[in-house]
N, C-alpha and C positions, 0 to 999 in steps of 0.2 A: 773387896773380892779380887781374887787372883785369876789370871788367864790360864786356861788349860794347856795352851801351846807353849808359852814362854815364861810363865809365872810373873808376867808384868801386871801392873795395876790397871784395873778396869773401872772406868767412870761412866756415868749415865749422861747422855747428851741428847738434845733435841736439835735435829738438823736434817739435811738432805742425805739420802742414801741412794746409791746407784743400783739398779736392778737390770737384768737382761730380759729383753722381750724379743721373740722370734720376728715379730712384725716391725718393731721400731728400733731394735738394737739396744743400746744402753739408755735407760730412762732414769732420770734423777727425780726421785720422789721427795717432795719437801715436807718438813715438819714431822719427821718420824722420830719417836723416842726410842733410842737404842743404847746398848752398852758397847763401849769401844775400848780395846786394849791400847794404852798409851805407848806400849813398847813395839808390838808387832802389827797393830792396826786391825786385828780381828774384830768383827762386828757381830753382836748377838741381838736378835730382835724377838720380842715376845709375840705370842699368837695374835693378840688383838691388833698390834701394830702391823703385823704381816698381812692381816685381812684388810687393813686400811690401805696399805701399799698396793695390794692386789686390786682393790677397787679402783684406785687411782690409775693404775696401768690399763685396766680394762676400759675405763672411761677415755683415756688418751687413744687407745686402739680404735674404739668406736668413732671418735672424732676424726681420726685419720682416715678411716674407711669412708666416712660420710663426706670428707673433703675432696675425695676423688671424683672426677667427672662421671656423671651418670652414664655417659656413652661407653665407659669402660666396663660396664656391668651387662650381663646377659641373663636371659630367662632360664628356668630349669630345663625346658625343652631343648634349648640350644646347647646348654652345658651337657645334658645327657647325650646329645648327638656327637659332641666333641669327644666325649669319653667312650662312645661306641656302646652304650648301654641304654636300656629303656628308661623312661621317665620314672616308672614305678621302682625300678632297681636303684635309680639315682636317689629318689626321695627316701628310700629305706636303707641306704648304705650307711653303716655305723660310723665310719670315719667322717663322712660328709656331715652327718648329724652332729658330731662332736666338734665341728669347726675346722676341719682340715682343708676346707675350701672357704675362703673369705666370702661373706655374704652380708647384705644389708636388706632390711625390710622397708619398703616404701610406705608412704602414707596410706595407700590403698590396700595395704596388707600383703602385697605380693613380694616375694623374696627374690632378689636378684643376686647373681654370683659374679665375682670379679673374674674377668676373662683370663687374665694372666695366671691367676691362682688355679683355675680349672686346667689350663694348659700345663702348669707345673705338676698338678696332681696326675695328669695323664703321663707326663714324662717320667716321674718317679714311681708311679704306681701306688703310692701310699700317702704322700704328703704334699698338699698344695700351698702350704704356708711359705711365703717368701718375704724378704725384707722390703719394706716400703720406707722410703726416705722422702718425706714431703718437705719441699722447700717452702720457706716462709715467703710471703709476698713482699719481701724487702728488696731494696736495691743495694747491690754490693758494689762499692766504689773501688776501682783499681786505677792505677796510673793510666792516663790518657783514654780510658773508656769506662763505661758503666754497663753492667749486666743486670737486667731485671728478669726474674723468673716469673712466668705467668701461670703455670700450672704445676701440679705435683710432679716430682721426679720419681721415677720408679727405678730402683737399683736391682738388676737381675743380670749380673755380669756385663751389663751395658748401662750407659747413662742415657736415658731417654727423657728429654725435656725440651720445652720450647723456650727459647731465650731471645730477647731483643737486645741487640748490641748497638750502642750509640757511640760514635767516635767523633771527637771534636777536632776539626782541622780548619784553621783559618776562619774561626767563628761560623763554621758551617757544620751542621750535624748530618751524618749519614746513618740511616736506620736500615737494618737488615734483619730478617727473620730466618734463623737456621741456615744462613748462607755464609759460612766461615770463609770459604774459598773466595767468594766475591768480595767480602770485606777486605781480605788481604790484597786482592787484585786492585780494588778501587783505591785503597789507601796508598799503595805503591804507585798507582797511576797519577794520584794527586800530587805526589812528590815530584813527578816529572814536569808538571806544568807550573 
């Protein structure tokens, strides 16, 4: 089979393919059967494999929402108050019904809305979907210090996260929570002694 773009040779491959998600950014979906041009890299995916990829991305998005702290979610009444509309108008709003504000359903059947998504919906007037970048609970090692991320990081033109920074100086660990200035101050004061 020949590529429509460059007349290169197309071969069938089973492997990971990158897709874009408004919530997660680029998502690598594993084990997708696709055709790829060996010359220009064009990828063709059939309908059944695209449904499989879509299901995988939806699953990852739901897992990401459920990993956020429950304190970051609000009730429909509070969300309606933030938007300045009635609860009835909020529940019947077509864009909100279609998922333009992130929400989760709790075990008791109540739907909760992600507060930052509601605020983004109010700001734009039409779309509350924003990029969520959830940090793994891994420890990232760098020279002379270790940073452990404790809760998800939300990317919205700012980096909002809680980090514990440990610095080793003369076999003594100094722990700080969100106090970068004091860390620099104490490390420099340790050098003086």
